N, C-alpha and C positions, 0 to 999 in steps of 0.2 A: 860133852854137854854139861858143863858145870859140875863134873864129878858124879852125875846121876847115871844110873843104868838106863840104857836105851831100850824102848819097847820094840817088839818085832816090826811094827810099821816103820818106825824111825830107821831101823837097820836096813830094811828093804829100800826105803827111799834113798838112803845114803849109798847103797850099792848101785842103784839105778843112776844116781847123780854121777858117780864115778865112771859109769859107762857112757855118759854123755847126755842123759835124759834131763830135760829141764822140767821144772814144776808145771809150766804152761803146757808142755807136750803131754805130761802125765795126766794133767787135769782134763785135757781133750780126750785122751784114751779112756779115762774112767767116767767121763761125763760129770765132772765135778768142777768146783771153782778153784782157782789157784789159792785163794784165801784159805779154803778148807785144808789143802795140802800143806800150806805154810804152818798152820796150827798143828797138824799131825807131826810135821818135821820138828817143830819146836817142842813138842811134848805137851802143848797146852790143852789139846783135845785128843781123843781116840776115836777111831771109826766106830759107828754103831754096831757093825757086824765085822769085827776085825778079822775073823777067820776068812770070810769071803774076800775082803780087801787084800789080804796077804796072798791068797790064791791068784787073784787078778794081777797083782804086782809080780808074782812069780812067772805067770804066763807072759807078761811084758818083758821080763828079764830074759826069757828064752829067745826072744826075737833077735835076728841078726841085724836088721835094719833099724837104725835109730832115726827118728824124724829130724828135720832141719831145726837149727837153733831158733830161728825166727818163725813165728806163726802169724799169718795174716788171714783176715776174713776173706772168704771167697769173693773175688771181684774187686777188692780194695786196691789191688795193685795193677788194675787194668789201665792201659794208656788211653787218654781221651781221644776221641775220633776227630779228625780234622775235617772241616767243611771244605767241599770242593767247589 
């Protein structure tokens, strides 16, 4: 990251990315926006309660199942009903 030292949040996000987590999936898990995570990843902002965020990211890291790469809103992928 341009020769700068990474903060703990950036390190955790990089580890999760390497394991296959997308920022969208992490945002869903944390109840945040992708934009917020992008800023944390870039080092532009830090979480208000970094210790709690690190703990949540560590809990996510322990999971065996990684969510699918694409995330759709519930019902957005439903096929239209044919008229009989």
